[in-house]
C-alpha positions, 0 to 999 in steps of 0.5 A, a space after each residue: 552571509 552569516 550562519 544565523 541568516 542561513 538558518 533563518 532562510 532555511 527555516 523560512 523555506 521549509 515553512 513555505 513548503 509546508 504552507 504550499 501543500 497544507 490546503 490540500 491536506 485533510 484530517 481523516 476520522 474513522 472509528 477510534 482512528 485519526 490520520 491524514 489524507 490529501 486531495 487526489 482529484 476533485 471530491 476524492 481523498 487518498 489516505 493510508 488504508 491501514 489507518 482506516 477502521 474496517 467498518 463504521 462511519 468516516 469523516 474528514 476535517 477540511 483545511 478550514 476546520 469544518 468537518 464533512 462526512 466521507 464515503 469509502 470508495 475503495 481500499 487496497 490493503 496490499 499497497 496501503 492505499 484507500 480512496 474516500 469521497 467527500 462533498 466539498 470543493 477542494 483543489 487537488 494536490 499535484 503529485 509527481 514522480 521525482 527520483 530521490 537519492 539517499 540523504 535528500 531532505 524531505 518534509 512529511 506534511 499531515 494535519 491534526 484537527 485542521 491544523 498542519 503538522 510537519 516532520 523534517 527528515 532525510 531519505 535513508 534508503 532509496 531502491 527499486 520496486 518491491 513487494 509488500 508483506 501483503 503482496 502489493 507491488 510498490 514502484 520504489 522503496 523509499 524509507 525516511 529517517 524522521 519522527 512521524 506523528 500517528 495522525 500524519 500517516 496518509 499525508 504528503 511527502 514533499 522534496 526541497 523543490 516543493 514537489 509532492 512525491 508520494 504518501 507517507 505511511 508506517 511500515 514494519 517496525 513503525 518505519 516511515 515509508 513513502 508510497 510513491 506517486 507511480 503506485 498511487 496513480 496506478 492503484 487509485 484510478 482502479 479504486 475509483 472505477 471498481 472499488 477494489 483491486 482484483 487479486 488472484 485466488 487459489 482458494 487454498 490456505 497454505 503453510 510453508 514446510 520443509 520437505 525431505 529430499 531434493 525439493 527442500 521446501 514447499 507449501 502445505 495445503 491447510 484448508 480448501 475453499 469448497 467453492 474455489 479453483 483449488 477444490 475444482 481442480 481436485 486439490 486436498 488438504 495435506 497436499 504439498 505444492 512444490 512447483 508453479 508452472 515448473 518453477 520450484 516453490 521455495 517460499 511464499 513470496 513466489 505465490 504472492 508475486 504470482 497472484 497479482 491483478 494480471 493473474 486472474 483468469 490465467 491457467 497454471 500447472 501446480 506440481 505437488 506431492 500427495 502421500 509421497 507421490 508426485 502429481 501435476 494439477 492444472 487450474 485457472 486462477 480466480 479473482 479473490 472474493 471481495 469478502 
C-alpha cells in the first residue's frame, strides 16, 4: 500500500468519525456568545458553562439547521458544565470513560450554525484528578494540542475508535482541555435534579497573607457576611485563619478543596490569630447561596 492510499484511508476514517457524532452536536446561542453542545439525554443538552452568558435567552441550532428555544436547567462554574433543556426529538450521544495516553490522536467535533466543525490534535498531557481554579473536582486532567474554534467549545472529543470521551473546553491561556465523561456523569444528573451543585460556604471574604513566626502563611478575613456561618461563630474582619481542623492553612487551595459538595452541614474547627492572640473557633459549614 503506497503512502497516498494510507493518507486517503486515514482522511476517510476521520471524516467517518466526525460524521458519526455530528447528529448529536448542536450550536448553542446566548447573549453575544456562540458555542457548541451535545445531546446528553433526550431533551437535555450539555455545554460549556463558561461560554454561556449570565442572563438572557438561550437557543439551540439543531443538526438539521432549525433553531429552537432552550431553557437553562442548571450550571456549575467550578466544573464548567451547564445543562439546557430543549423541546426536540434528538438522539443522545453515548459518552464513555476511556483512558487516553499522551500522544493519542483525538478529534474535537463542534458545530457552527448547523454545520459541523472538527479539529484534529493529540493528547499533550494526561494525568489524574485535579481541582479547577474555581474549586471544581475534575476526574482527570487531559490537555489537547489542537487549534480549537471558539464556537467548538462545548463539543465532543472522540478518540480514534469513535468513543466520545468528554467535552472540550478552553482552560487557562486558551489551552484546550477535556471535561471527562466521569465528571459529566457525576455533575449533570445533579444539575438535572437540583439545578445547581451545592458548595460549602463560610460567609467570609478571604485574602492570603504571610505571617511572621512559625505559621508562615494563612488567610485574612477581609469581609464577613452577617448572615453567614462565620458571623454566627463570632469571626471578625481582620482575623487571620491559620488552621483547618488542626491542619495548617498554607494556601487557598486547602480551603477550596475543603468546601466541596460533601462539606455542607459538616462541623469544622478553625485556628486563628486575632490581635496577636491564638484562638480556636467551631462552626458548621453552610450551603453557598444560589446568588
